[in-house]
Backbone as JSON, one array per atom type, in Angstrom:
{
  "sequence": "MRFDESYSGKVFIMSRATYEESKAVIYGMPMDWTVSFRPGSRFGPAKIREASLGLEEYSPYMDKHLEEIDYFDAGDIPLPFGNAQRSLDMVEDFVDKLLEDGKYPLGLGGEHLLSWPIFKAIHKKYPDVAILHFDAHADLREEYEGEVLSHSTPIRKACSLLGAQNIYSFGIRSGMREEFEFAKKSGMNMFKFNIVEPLKKVLPTLEGRPIYVTIDIDVLDPAHAPGTGTAEAGGVTSKELLEAITLIAQSNLKVVGSDLVEVAPNYDPSEQTQITASKLIREMLLGWVK",
  "N": [[-29.94, 11.04, -14.6], [-28.06, 9.59, -17.0], [-25.41, 8.42, -19.0], [-25.96, 6.72, -21.2], [-29.21, 5.88, -21.64], [-30.05, 3.34, -22.07], [-28.18, 1.89, -20.76], [-26.87, -1.16, -19.67], [-24.9, -2.25, -18.17], [-23.19, -3.22, -15.22], [-23.77, -1.54, -12.17], [-22.56, 0.31, -9.36], [-22.74, -1.06, -6.13], [-25.87, -1.02, -4.68], [-26.56, 1.37, -5.8], [-28.75, 4.15, -6.37], [-31.89, 4.61, -8.03], [-32.46, 6.88, -9.57], [-31.01, 9.89, -10.78], [-32.0, 12.4, -9.86], [-32.59, 11.92, -7.19], [-30.31, 11.58, -5.79], [-27.48, 12.27, -3.7], [-24.75, 12.07, -4.06], [-22.84, 11.38, -7.01], [-21.67, 8.62, -8.77], [-19.31, 8.06, -11.33], [-17.71, 6.78, -14.34], [-14.45, 7.05, -15.81], [-13.22, 6.0, -18.45], [-10.4, 5.82, -19.72], [-7.14, 5.64, -20.97], [-5.15, 6.89, -22.37], [-2.81, 8.22, -22.16], [-0.85, 7.12, -20.79], [2.36, 5.9, -19.48], [3.55, 3.5, -19.18], [2.26, 0.49, -18.56], [-0.78, 0.04, -20.2], [-4.34, -0.14, -19.76], [-5.96, 0.87, -17.66], [-8.39, 1.8, -18.42], [-10.21, -0.04, -18.21], [-10.81, -0.13, -15.55], [-13.02, 1.23, -14.16], [-15.31, -0.4, -14.74], [-14.63, -2.9, -13.75], [-14.4, -2.31, -10.99], [-16.83, -1.68, -10.16], [-18.02, -4.13, -10.81], [-16.77, -5.8, -8.83], [-17.68, -4.56, -6.62], [-20.17, -5.66, -6.13], [-19.77, -7.86, -4.44], [-19.32, -6.79, -1.87], [-19.88, -6.15, 1.63], [-22.72, -4.52, 2.71], [-22.47, -2.95, 4.91], [-20.41, -0.85, 6.87], [-17.99, -1.56, 9.28], [-16.03, 0.37, 9.86], [-16.96, 2.92, 9.6], [-19.37, 2.7, 10.87], [-21.78, 2.6, 9.46], [-24.39, 2.11, 7.1], [-24.73, 1.42, 3.52], [-27.23, 2.03, 2.55], [-27.96, 4.32, 3.88], [-26.77, 6.3, 2.47], [-27.48, 8.39, -0.18], [-26.87, 7.79, -3.51], [-25.93, 7.72, -6.96], [-25.21, 5.78, -9.74], [-23.76, 6.92, -12.72], [-22.8, 5.4, -14.77], [-20.31, 5.17, -17.36], [-18.45, 7.91, -18.7], [-18.6, 8.51, -22.22], [-15.73, 8.43, -23.57], [-13.81, 9.62, -26.34], [-11.82, 7.5, -28.09], [-8.43, 7.68, -27.76], [-8.32, 10.42, -28.0], [-7.23, 12.72, -26.15], [-7.36, 15.4, -25.33], [-10.01, 16.01, -26.01], [-11.32, 14.23, -24.45], [-10.76, 15.0, -21.89], [-11.99, 17.44, -21.76], [-14.68, 16.65, -21.92], [-14.87, 15.41, -19.5], [-14.66, 17.61, -17.73], [-16.8, 19.13, -18.34], [-18.9, 17.44, -17.53], [-18.44, 17.14, -14.78], [-18.7, 19.82, -14.05], [-21.53, 20.12, -14.44], [-22.44, 18.21, -12.65], [-21.66, 19.72, -10.27], [-23.09, 21.96, -10.41], [-25.58, 21.0, -10.06], [-25.6, 20.43, -7.34], [-24.44, 18.02, -6.71], [-22.17, 15.54, -5.21], [-19.28, 14.67, -6.59], [-17.99, 11.62, -7.69], [-15.36, 10.1, -9.0], [-14.31, 7.27, -11.05], [-11.37, 6.0, -12.28], [-9.41, 4.46, -14.93], [-6.8, 6.78, -16.02], [-4.58, 8.84, -14.28], [-4.38, 11.58, -15.32], [-6.89, 12.34, -15.69], [-7.82, 13.56, -13.53], [-7.17, 16.06, -13.69], [-9.04, 17.81, -15.28], [-11.11, 17.69, -13.54], [-9.98, 18.91, -11.17], [-10.13, 21.55, -12.3], [-12.86, 22.05, -12.68], [-13.81, 21.77, -9.99], [-12.35, 23.89, -8.79], [-13.53, 26.13, -9.96], [-15.88, 26.21, -8.75], [-15.34, 26.15, -6.1], [-12.92, 28.27, -5.11], [-11.16, 28.4, -3.09], [-10.19, 25.76, -2.62], [-8.51, 22.8, -1.39], [-6.21, 20.25, -2.2], [-6.01, 16.93, -1.59], [-3.72, 14.55, -2.1], [-3.03, 11.18, -2.84], [-0.58, 8.87, -3.54], [1.9, 6.99, -5.33], [3.67, 8.35, -6.87], [5.01, 11.41, -7.92], [3.89, 13.13, -9.91], [4.45, 15.58, -10.92], [5.69, 16.43, -13.22], [6.19, 18.65, -16.05], [5.83, 17.9, -18.57], [5.75, 14.85, -20.57], [8.21, 13.29, -22.25], [7.89, 15.34, -24.16], [5.17, 15.66, -24.33], [2.58, 17.37, -23.05], [0.1, 16.69, -22.09], [-0.17, 14.22, -20.02], [-0.28, 11.41, -17.85], [1.56, 11.82, -15.86], [1.58, 14.42, -15.05], [-0.66, 15.82, -13.71], [-0.65, 16.84, -10.99], [1.35, 18.7, -11.18], [0.01, 20.49, -12.78], [-2.14, 21.29, -11.16], [-0.84, 22.59, -9.16], [-0.12, 25.0, -10.54], [-2.63, 26.05, -10.99], [-4.07, 26.04, -8.6], [-2.27, 27.13, -6.78], [0.72, 26.23, -5.24], [0.87, 25.86, -2.48], [-1.35, 24.87, -1.66], [-1.63, 22.19, -2.16], [-1.48, 18.83, -1.18], [0.5, 16.09, -0.95], [0.82, 12.72, -0.27], [2.45, 9.77, 0.69], [4.4, 9.56, -1.41], [6.93, 8.27, -3.53], [8.37, 7.96, -5.72], [9.74, 9.5, -8.58], [11.12, 12.12, -10.87], [14.34, 13.72, -10.06], [13.93, 16.41, -10.45], [11.31, 16.9, -9.96], [11.13, 16.47, -7.16], [12.67, 18.52, -6.16], [11.18, 20.64, -7.21], [8.97, 20.49, -5.58], [10.04, 21.2, -2.93], [10.89, 23.87, -3.53], [8.6, 25.12, -4.34], [6.71, 25.36, -2.33], [4.76, 23.51, -2.05], [3.14, 20.72, -0.35], [4.68, 18.04, 0.42], [4.69, 14.79, 1.37], [6.74, 12.11, 1.94], [6.69, 8.63, 1.26], [5.06, 7.91, 3.66], [1.6, 7.99, 4.86], [-0.37, 8.2, 6.99], [0.46, 9.32, 9.59], [1.44, 11.91, 8.79], [-0.83, 12.87, 7.66], [-2.44, 13.18, 10.05], [-1.26, 15.38, 11.05], [-1.71, 17.38, 9.26], [-4.55, 17.69, 8.87], [-5.88, 19.11, 11.0], [-5.07, 21.68, 10.2], [-6.57, 22.42, 8.0], [-9.32, 22.69, 8.67], [-12.59, 23.53, 8.05], [-12.15, 24.23, 5.41], [-12.89, 23.71, 1.8], [-12.41, 20.6, 0.49], [-10.61, 18.45, -1.87], [-10.26, 15.1, -2.8], [-7.91, 13.07, -4.14], [-7.11, 9.72, -5.21], [-4.65, 7.7, -6.11], [-4.38, 4.32, -7.01], [-1.96, 3.12, -6.86], [-0.62, 4.03, -4.61], [-0.68, 2.26, -2.82], [1.27, -0.56, -1.68], [2.62, -2.87, -4.24], [2.01, -5.52, -3.38], [-0.53, -5.18, -2.3], [-2.0, -4.0, -4.35], [-1.53, -5.13, -7.09], [-2.61, -4.68, -9.56], [-2.24, -2.4, -11.63], [-0.87, 0.33, -13.51], [1.72, 1.33, -13.24], [3.39, 0.16, -11.04], [4.89, 0.46, -7.85], [7.23, -0.51, -5.74], [7.46, -0.66, -2.07], [5.26, 0.51, -0.95], [2.24, 1.66, 0.99], [0.06, 0.11, 3.18], [-3.16, -1.55, 2.59], [-4.76, -1.37, 5.11], [-3.57, 0.99, 6.09], [-4.38, 2.95, 4.17], [-7.17, 2.84, 4.45], [-7.37, 3.73, 7.12], [-6.52, 6.2, 6.62], [-8.65, 7.31, 5.03], [-10.71, 7.1, 6.78], [-9.8, 8.86, 8.86], [-10.08, 11.34, 7.54], [-12.68, 11.45, 7.33], [-13.66, 11.7, 9.97], [-12.72, 14.18, 10.7], [-13.06, 17.8, 10.64], [-13.48, 18.61, 8.0], [-14.74, 19.74, 4.82], [-15.48, 17.84, 2.52], [-15.67, 17.95, -0.92], [-15.59, 16.35, -3.2], [-14.09, 13.56, -4.91], [-11.84, 11.18, -6.29], [-10.79, 7.93, -7.51], [-8.23, 6.32, -9.11], [-6.34, 4.76, -11.91], [-6.6, 1.91, -11.61], [-5.89, -1.08, -13.1], [-7.0, -3.69, -14.13], [-6.28, -5.94, -15.61], [-3.69, -6.8, -14.92], [-3.83, -8.11, -12.6], [-4.8, -11.12, -11.85], [-5.89, -12.12, -9.47], [-7.96, -10.47, -8.78], [-7.68, -8.8, -6.65], [-7.05, -6.08, -6.43], [-9.18, -4.43, -7.67], [-11.12, -5.42, -5.99], [-10.15, -4.29, -3.55], [-10.33, -1.67, -4.3], [-12.97, -1.11, -4.68], [-13.87, -1.43, -2.05], [-12.74, 0.69, -0.78], [-14.07, 2.87, -2.16], [-16.58, 2.44, -1.13], [-16.16, 3.21, 1.62], [-15.44, 5.92, 1.19], [-17.76, 6.93, 0.06], [-19.47, 6.62, 2.41], [-18.2, 7.81, 4.31], [-17.48, 10.51, 3.47], [-19.55, 11.71, 2.12], [-21.86, 13.8, 2.9]],
  "CA": [[-29.1, 11.21, -15.94], [-27.11, 8.39, -17.19], [-24.86, 8.66, -20.4], [-26.83, 5.84, -22.09], [-30.33, 5.48, -20.94], [-30.18, 1.88, -22.18], [-27.06, 1.27, -20.17], [-27.18, -2.37, -19.01], [-23.77, -2.56, -17.45], [-23.2, -3.27, -13.84], [-23.6, -0.29, -11.41], [-21.9, 0.16, -7.99], [-23.76, -1.76, -5.29], [-26.99, -0.17, -3.85], [-26.74, 2.67, -6.61], [-30.22, 4.48, -6.34], [-32.66, 4.41, -9.38], [-32.56, 8.18, -10.25], [-29.94, 11.02, -10.64], [-32.51, 13.4, -9.08], [-32.7, 11.55, -5.6], [-28.88, 11.34, -5.2], [-26.5, 13.3, -3.08], [-23.56, 11.86, -4.77], [-22.88, 10.57, -8.39], [-20.41, 7.9, -9.32], [-19.03, 8.11, -12.8], [-16.47, 6.19, -14.76], [-13.69, 7.74, -16.83], [-12.5, 4.79, -19.1], [-9.28, 6.49, -20.51], [-5.67, 5.46, -20.56], [-4.45, 7.32, -23.73], [-1.38, 8.84, -22.05], [0.1, 6.26, -19.81], [3.82, 5.81, -19.79], [4.11, 2.08, -19.09], [1.27, -0.36, -18.87], [-2.02, 0.47, -20.45], [-5.45, -0.98, -19.27], [-6.81, 1.37, -16.69], [-9.65, 2.16, -18.94], [-11.04, -1.09, -17.75], [-10.85, -0.09, -14.12], [-14.37, 1.39, -13.75], [-16.32, -1.53, -14.96], [-14.24, -4.04, -12.82], [-14.42, -1.79, -9.64], [-18.3, -1.82, -10.19], [-18.35, -5.51, -10.66], [-16.25, -6.23, -7.59], [-18.48, -4.05, -5.45], [-21.31, -6.58, -5.75], [-19.34, -8.73, -3.53], [-19.09, -6.14, -0.7], [-20.8, -6.0, 2.57], [-23.21, -3.05, 2.66], [-22.32, -2.22, 6.19], [-19.09, -0.57, 7.25], [-17.59, -1.4, 10.62], [-15.13, 1.59, 10.04], [-17.86, 4.23, 9.63], [-20.6, 2.21, 11.46], [-22.91, 3.12, 8.53], [-24.78, 1.13, 5.95], [-24.93, 2.09, 2.26], [-28.74, 2.45, 2.53], [-27.98, 5.55, 4.45], [-26.2, 7.38, 1.54], [-28.13, 8.46, -1.65], [-25.87, 7.84, -4.6], [-26.36, 7.39, -8.24], [-24.03, 5.47, -10.7], [-24.28, 7.3, -14.07], [-22.05, 4.69, -15.81], [-18.95, 5.68, -17.87], [-18.5, 8.97, -19.83], [-18.28, 7.84, -23.4], [-14.76, 9.2, -24.04], [-13.37, 9.27, -27.55], [-10.67, 6.71, -27.98], [-7.24, 8.3, -28.37], [-8.4, 11.76, -28.21], [-6.99, 13.18, -24.67], [-7.92, 16.73, -25.04], [-11.57, 16.03, -25.85], [-11.85, 13.39, -23.25], [-10.56, 15.87, -20.61], [-13.07, 18.46, -21.89], [-15.95, 15.94, -21.7], [-14.94, 15.2, -18.0], [-14.74, 18.82, -17.04], [-18.17, 19.43, -18.6], [-19.78, 16.48, -16.76], [-18.42, 17.55, -13.39], [-19.35, 21.25, -13.92], [-22.97, 19.69, -14.39], [-22.75, 17.7, -11.13], [-21.62, 20.65, -9.15], [-24.22, 23.03, -10.58], [-26.85, 20.39, -9.52], [-25.37, 20.16, -6.0], [-24.01, 16.67, -6.29], [-20.87, 15.16, -4.81], [-18.62, 13.9, -7.75], [-16.97, 10.59, -7.26], [-14.87, 9.6, -10.35], [-13.55, 6.14, -11.13], [-10.43, 6.0, -13.44], [-8.89, 5.62, -15.67], [-5.54, 7.26, -15.76], [-4.39, 10.0, -13.36], [-4.68, 12.76, -15.96], [-8.37, 12.66, -15.65], [-8.03, 14.32, -12.32], [-6.87, 17.6, -14.02], [-10.18, 18.52, -15.65], [-12.06, 17.67, -12.28], [-9.6, 19.95, -10.42], [-10.54, 22.79, -12.9], [-14.13, 22.22, -12.34], [-13.95, 22.14, -8.6], [-11.68, 25.22, -8.47], [-14.58, 27.23, -10.51], [-16.9, 26.41, -7.7], [-14.6, 26.34, -4.77], [-11.69, 28.97, -5.43], [-10.29, 28.18, -1.94], [-10.17, 24.41, -2.42], [-7.2, 22.25, -1.2], [-6.19, 18.91, -2.82], [-5.26, 15.86, -0.77], [-3.23, 13.6, -3.13], [-2.43, 10.08, -2.27], [-0.07, 8.45, -4.78], [3.32, 6.49, -5.24], [4.18, 9.2, -7.82], [4.88, 12.98, -7.56], [3.05, 13.66, -10.87], [4.87, 16.92, -11.03], [6.33, 16.81, -14.41], [5.48, 19.68, -16.89], [5.63, 17.09, -19.77], [6.41, 13.53, -20.62], [8.75, 13.0, -23.72], [7.43, 16.31, -24.98], [3.71, 15.64, -24.26], [2.12, 17.95, -21.9], [-1.04, 15.96, -21.57], [0.42, 13.02, -19.58], [-0.64, 11.06, -16.44], [2.68, 12.33, -14.97], [1.47, 15.91, -14.88], [-1.72, 16.6, -13.19], [-0.37, 17.54, -9.86], [2.01, 20.05, -11.49], [-1.03, 21.56, -13.37], [-2.91, 21.81, -10.07], [-0.11, 23.67, -8.54], [-0.32, 26.13, -11.31], [-3.99, 26.55, -10.93], [-4.58, 26.43, -7.13], [-1.31, 27.4, -5.76], [1.37, 24.98, -4.64], [0.8, 25.72, -1.05], [-2.87, 24.2, -1.46], [-1.64, 20.89, -2.6], [-0.9, 18.04, -0.14], [0.76, 14.86, -1.38], [1.13, 11.7, 0.71], [3.03, 8.38, 0.1], [5.16, 9.63, -2.58], [8.04, 7.41, -3.44], [8.94, 7.93, -7.13], [9.67, 10.79, -9.54], [12.46, 12.61, -11.16], [14.88, 14.59, -9.08], [13.56, 17.74, -10.67], [10.06, 16.93, -9.28], [11.24, 16.71, -5.72], [13.15, 19.89, -6.02], [10.11, 21.65, -7.35], [8.19, 20.36, -4.32], [10.8, 21.98, -1.99], [10.96, 25.1, -3.83], [7.37, 25.76, -4.7], [5.91, 25.48, -1.15], [3.67, 22.6, -1.88], [3.2, 20.04, 0.86], [4.84, 16.68, -0.05], [5.02, 13.79, 2.49], [7.39, 10.9, 1.21], [6.71, 7.3, 1.97], [4.02, 7.65, 4.65], [0.25, 8.68, 4.81], [-1.25, 8.34, 8.27], [1.07, 10.28, 10.52], [1.46, 13.24, 8.19], [-2.25, 13.37, 7.47], [-2.89, 13.52, 11.29], [-0.7, 16.79, 11.4], [-2.38, 18.24, 8.18], [-6.02, 17.86, 8.9], [-6.48, 20.33, 11.81], [-4.87, 23.06, 9.63], [-7.48, 22.46, 6.95], [-10.59, 22.67, 8.94], [-13.43, 24.69, 7.43], [-11.95, 24.54, 3.89], [-13.34, 22.63, 0.98], [-11.24, 19.65, 0.22], [-10.87, 17.46, -2.89], [-9.15, 14.05, -2.56], [-7.56, 12.23, -5.26], [-6.33, 8.6, -4.86], [-4.02, 6.66, -7.2], [-4.29, 3.1, -6.32], [-0.55, 2.66, -6.67], [-0.01, 4.52, -3.42], [-0.54, 0.98, -2.16], [2.31, -1.48, -2.23], [1.86, -3.83, -5.23], [1.43, -6.63, -2.58], [-1.94, -5.11, -1.92], [-2.7, -3.74, -5.44], [-0.63, -5.33, -8.4], [-3.27, -4.29, -10.72], [-2.09, -0.93, -11.84], [0.02, 0.48, -14.72], [3.11, 1.7, -12.92], [3.46, -0.38, -9.76], [6.04, 0.96, -7.12], [7.59, -1.19, -4.42], [7.58, 0.21, -0.95], [4.03, 1.35, -0.66], [1.52, 1.53, 2.14], [-0.92, -1.15, 3.2], [-4.59, -1.21, 2.4], [-5.21, -0.86, 6.18], [-3.21, 2.31, 6.28], [-5.28, 3.75, 3.39], [-8.51, 2.8, 5.07], [-7.43, 4.54, 8.15], [-6.54, 7.61, 6.18], [-10.07, 7.68, 4.72], [-11.53, 7.32, 8.13], [-9.33, 10.2, 9.54], [-10.67, 12.45, 6.9], [-14.24, 11.46, 7.55], [-13.76, 12.05, 11.32], [-12.06, 15.47, 10.72], [-13.93, 18.75, 10.4], [-13.29, 19.01, 6.56], [-15.92, 19.66, 3.86], [-14.97, 17.03, 1.27], [-16.47, 18.37, -1.99], [-15.43, 15.61, -4.19], [-13.1, 12.7, -4.86], [-11.79, 10.15, -7.33], [-9.89, 6.85, -7.36], [-7.64, 6.19, -10.43], [-5.18, 3.79, -12.14], [-6.88, 0.48, -11.43], [-5.6, -1.74, -14.4], [-7.42, -5.0, -13.66], [-5.77, -7.17, -16.36], [-2.52, -7.29, -14.35], [-4.15, -8.84, -11.42], [-5.65, -12.21, -12.06], [-6.42, -12.45, -8.27], [-8.87, -9.47, -8.61], [-7.74, -8.14, -5.29], [-6.96, -4.71, -6.67], [-10.46, -4.0, -7.79], [-11.87, -5.57, -4.73], [-9.74, -3.31, -2.66], [-10.75, -0.34, -4.78], [-14.5, -1.06, -4.4], [-14.12, -1.14, -0.54], [-12.23, 2.09, -0.74], [-15.3, 3.71, -2.69], [-17.68, 2.16, -0.16], [-15.72, 3.96, 2.75], [-15.54, 7.22, 0.73], [-19.21, 7.19, 0.11], [-20.1, 6.62, 3.83], [-17.43, 8.77, 5.33], [-17.32, 11.77, 2.96], [-20.71, 12.27, 1.5], [-22.68, 14.4, 4.0]],
  "C": [[-28.03, 10.26, -16.06], [-26.65, 8.65, -18.62], [-25.63, 7.95, -21.5], [-28.0, 5.42, -21.37], [-30.45, 3.97, -21.09], [-29.13, 1.17, -21.55], [-27.37, 0.02, -19.29], [-25.94, -2.91, -18.29], [-24.04, -2.55, -15.91], [-23.06, -1.83, -13.13], [-23.03, -0.8, -10.06], [-23.13, -0.31, -7.07], [-24.59, -0.78, -4.6], [-27.05, 1.24, -4.52], [-28.32, 2.99, -6.5], [-30.63, 4.43, -7.89], [-32.51, 5.61, -10.2], [-31.38, 9.01, -9.88], [-30.62, 12.0, -9.59], [-32.61, 13.2, -7.58], [-31.39, 11.47, -5.1], [-28.35, 12.55, -4.63], [-25.3, 13.13, -3.86], [-23.77, 11.05, -6.07], [-21.51, 9.94, -8.59], [-20.33, 7.87, -10.74], [-17.76, 7.65, -13.31], [-15.7, 7.04, -15.94], [-12.79, 6.68, -17.47], [-11.3, 5.31, -20.09], [-7.94, 6.12, -20.04], [-4.75, 5.85, -21.85], [-3.04, 7.83, -23.48], [-0.4, 8.23, -21.09], [1.43, 5.82, -20.39], [4.27, 4.45, -19.62], [3.02, 1.14, -19.6], [-0.17, 0.03, -19.15], [-3.15, -0.54, -19.77], [-6.25, -0.44, -18.12], [-8.15, 1.85, -17.06], [-10.69, 1.11, -18.59], [-11.32, -1.2, -16.21], [-12.37, 0.11, -13.64], [-15.27, 0.34, -13.67], [-15.85, -2.69, -13.97], [-14.37, -3.56, -11.38], [-16.01, -2.01, -9.34], [-18.59, -3.37, -9.95], [-17.83, -6.19, -9.28], [-17.1, -5.63, -6.44], [-19.73, -4.92, -5.11], [-20.93, -7.62, -4.68], [-19.07, -8.11, -1.92], [-20.25, -6.28, 0.34], [-21.31, -4.69, 2.6], [-22.95, -2.27, 3.99], [-20.85, -1.96, 6.4], [-18.7, -0.52, 8.7], [-16.62, -0.16, 10.86], [-15.86, 2.76, 10.42], [-19.09, 3.93, 10.58], [-21.89, 2.72, 10.7], [-23.1, 1.98, 7.42], [-25.01, 1.92, 4.64], [-26.35, 2.49, 1.92], [-28.82, 3.85, 3.15], [-27.44, 6.77, 3.54], [-27.11, 7.35, 0.1], [-27.17, 8.64, -2.65], [-26.33, 7.1, -5.82], [-25.22, 7.02, -9.21], [-24.38, 5.85, -12.19], [-23.52, 6.45, -15.12], [-20.87, 5.52, -16.37], [-19.3, 6.75, -18.91], [-18.05, 8.29, -20.96], [-17.08, 8.56, -24.0], [-14.08, 8.64, -25.29], [-12.01, 8.69, -27.43], [-9.38, 7.47, -28.55], [-7.11, 9.82, -28.41], [-8.28, 12.41, -26.72], [-7.69, 14.42, -24.46], [-9.48, 16.69, -25.08], [-12.13, 15.31, -24.79], [-11.78, 14.2, -22.08], [-11.81, 16.96, -20.7], [-14.44, 17.86, -21.53], [-16.01, 15.77, -20.14], [-15.28, 16.44, -17.19], [-16.28, 19.28, -17.2], [-19.06, 18.63, -17.75], [-19.66, 17.04, -15.29], [-18.97, 18.88, -13.09], [-20.97, 20.96, -13.61], [-23.33, 19.33, -12.9], [-22.67, 18.72, -10.16], [-22.62, 21.75, -9.17], [-25.56, 22.35, -9.99], [-26.74, 19.92, -8.02], [-25.06, 18.82, -5.61], [-22.64, 16.49, -5.87], [-20.31, 14.31, -5.87], [-17.78, 12.77, -7.2], [-16.61, 9.75, -8.43], [-14.11, 8.24, -10.11], [-12.68, 6.18, -12.47], [-10.07, 4.67, -13.82], [-7.52, 6.05, -15.14], [-5.67, 8.6, -14.81], [-4.69, 11.38, -13.97], [-6.04, 13.19, -15.85], [-8.74, 13.45, -14.49], [-8.06, 15.77, -12.61], [-8.24, 18.33, -14.37], [-11.23, 18.64, -14.44], [-11.48, 18.9, -11.47], [-10.17, 21.33, -10.91], [-12.08, 22.96, -12.5], [-14.52, 22.54, -10.92], [-13.45, 23.44, -8.14], [-12.75, 26.31, -8.93], [-15.55, 27.4, -9.44], [-16.48, 26.71, -6.33], [-13.18, 26.95, -4.88], [-10.8, 28.66, -4.39], [-9.85, 26.67, -1.67], [-8.69, 24.01, -2.08], [-7.3, 20.79, -1.6], [-5.46, 18.07, -1.86], [-5.09, 14.84, -1.91], [-2.52, 12.47, -2.5], [-1.85, 9.35, -3.58], [1.43, 7.93, -4.38], [4.11, 7.47, -6.09], [4.09, 10.62, -7.53], [3.94, 13.44, -8.45], [3.34, 15.2, -11.02], [5.7, 17.24, -12.23], [5.5, 17.84, -15.24], [5.15, 18.99, -18.17], [6.21, 15.77, -19.61], [7.15, 13.19, -22.0], [8.15, 14.07, -24.6], [5.94, 16.49, -25.02], [3.21, 16.28, -22.98], [0.71, 17.41, -21.27], [-0.57, 14.46, -21.26], [-0.15, 12.66, -18.23], [0.38, 11.39, -15.48], [2.65, 13.8, -14.6], [0.31, 16.47, -14.09], [-1.51, 17.34, -11.9], [0.51, 18.82, -10.14], [1.04, 21.12, -12.11], [-1.78, 22.1, -12.25], [-2.11, 22.82, -9.21], [-0.19, 24.98, -9.14], [-1.58, 26.82, -11.05], [-4.38, 26.95, -9.49], [-3.61, 27.09, -6.26], [-0.59, 26.32, -5.16], [1.16, 24.68, -3.28], [-0.54, 25.05, -0.63], [-2.79, 22.86, -1.87], [-0.81, 20.03, -1.5], [-0.8, 16.64, -0.65], [1.27, 13.95, -0.48], [1.46, 10.42, -0.12], [3.93, 8.45, -1.02], [6.45, 9.07, -2.55], [8.83, 7.31, -4.77], [8.76, 9.18, -7.87], [11.09, 11.14, -9.86], [12.95, 13.59, -10.06], [14.37, 15.97, -9.12], [12.08, 17.89, -9.96], [10.11, 17.16, -7.84], [11.87, 17.96, -5.32], [12.07, 20.93, -6.32], [9.22, 21.52, -6.14], [8.69, 21.19, -3.19], [10.52, 23.43, -2.21], [9.7, 25.95, -4.05], [6.48, 26.18, -3.52], [4.8, 24.52, -1.09], [4.05, 21.66, -0.68], [3.52, 18.6, 0.52], [5.37, 15.86, 1.06], [5.5, 12.49, 1.77], [7.0, 9.71, 2.07], [5.44, 6.94, 2.79], [2.75, 8.43, 4.36], [-0.37, 9.19, 6.05], [-0.72, 9.41, 9.09], [1.08, 11.76, 10.05], [-0.02, 13.82, 8.0], [-2.78, 13.78, 8.85], [-2.45, 14.92, 11.52], [-1.51, 17.73, 10.45], [-3.77, 18.58, 8.48], [-6.48, 18.95, 9.74], [-6.1, 21.68, 11.09], [-5.72, 23.28, 8.46], [-9.03, 22.67, 7.34], [-11.35, 23.88, 8.46], [-13.28, 24.8, 5.98], [-12.63, 23.42, 3.2], [-12.1, 21.88, 0.58], [-11.65, 18.77, -0.96], [-9.76, 16.36, -2.72], [-9.14, 13.16, -3.76], [-6.67, 10.91, -4.92], [-5.99, 7.81, -5.94], [-3.85, 5.43, -6.35], [-2.88, 2.69, -6.08], [0.14, 3.34, -5.39], [0.14, 3.21, -2.51], [0.54, 0.24, -2.57], [1.66, -2.47, -3.27], [1.48, -5.12, -4.58], [-0.09, -6.44, -2.37], [-2.71, -4.72, -3.31], [-1.78, -3.75, -6.65], [-1.36, -4.86, -9.58], [-3.24, -2.87, -11.07], [-0.93, -0.88, -12.74], [1.46, 0.79, -14.38], [3.29, 1.36, -11.3], [4.79, 0.03, -9.12], [6.21, 0.13, -5.89], [7.76, -0.2, -3.33], [6.41, 1.15, -0.47], [3.29, 1.08, 0.69], [0.58, 0.36, 2.0], [-2.26, -0.72, 3.09], [-5.14, -0.73, 3.78], [-4.82, 0.55, 6.51], [-4.25, 3.32, 5.56], [-6.68, 3.87, 3.84], [-8.58, 3.72, 6.15], [-7.34, 5.89, 7.81], [-7.86, 8.13, 5.64], [-10.83, 7.89, 5.8], [-11.06, 8.61, 8.9], [-10.06, 11.38, 8.89], [-12.17, 12.54, 7.14], [-14.41, 11.98, 8.91], [-13.21, 13.54, 11.51], [-13.36, 16.59, 10.47], [-13.84, 19.48, 9.02], [-14.63, 18.95, 5.87], [-15.34, 18.96, 2.62], [-15.9, 17.29, 0.13], [-16.45, 17.5, -3.32], [-14.2, 14.69, -4.09], [-12.9, 11.75, -6.12], [-10.66, 9.01, -7.0], [-9.44, 6.28, -8.87], [-6.61, 5.07, -10.54], [-5.34, 2.32, -11.76], [-6.84, -0.1, -12.81], [-5.82, -3.16, -14.21], [-6.63, -6.23, -14.36], [-4.37, -7.62, -15.75], [-2.65, -7.87, -12.98], [-5.13, -9.95, -11.37], [-6.35, -12.62, -10.68], [-7.68, -11.63, -8.02], [-8.86, -8.65, -7.3], [-7.56, -6.64, -5.49], [-8.33, -4.06, -6.79], [-11.29, -4.32, -6.59], [-11.54, -4.67, -3.71], [-10.36, -1.82, -3.05], [-12.23, -0.12, -4.48], [-14.76, -0.83, -2.92], [-13.65, 0.19, -0.23], [-13.35, 3.09, -1.09], [-16.25, 3.61, -1.7], [-17.29, 3.17, 1.13], [-15.77, 5.52, 2.3], [-16.92, 7.81, 0.73], [-19.74, 7.47, 1.56], [-19.43, 7.54, 4.54], [-17.45, 10.2, 4.78], [-18.51, 12.58, 2.4], [-21.73, 12.67, 2.75], [-24.19, 14.76, 3.72]]
}
């Protein structure tokens, strides 16, 4: 199943030939309709795929080769330009179908609001799901300048849907005072500035539960990922994020899906952001798809 059967764009390295034989499905969400600073993340999925062609197919982190994982790249969902609600509905419908078919959904963004319809789809199948959220920003606003559909709102929406106690945010270093106050009062689990040490403490408490992981590339310091719409100084290193992915892989958790969002390649002429993102996707495939 591919959105356009004549699709001739690049696919993620070693993507299988057919949807039917896959355990995981990579799909692109080329939308940046609600970003609050620099647009351009709609070009992220294509550039991540392109960068993947330079990857080694073997991971020394996981001691696995991509040939060991059956995954299919479905291309980009043809989201209607400027229509945020319709775009979100299309993403939810597609992920509903993936879950119905027993596939592991792995989304490439695009802006972070795109995680919201995925959360809704995942919650329908796994009502007891917990979310691990890696980001520079709290994303706990109810609206941004009057707009409730904003890339600054998906985690607040997730708190309402899943219960704040089931949300675990790591690496947070930016947001309104009210967002941090909400995190304290609501019972959600927010870990500021760092990701590895708090993750080590959290993982044993989640054993046996379905987990969804959303990664905003700006959790990384701009020195490691300048190609993003709202870069924030003081972030973690790519080494730390790779360690976090490995820790999740080595845990006793059932990861039921994931996404990586907010890669805006036009702001990084070195291409290191999409190169890093493609490596992260490789590790997510090898570590989390069982």
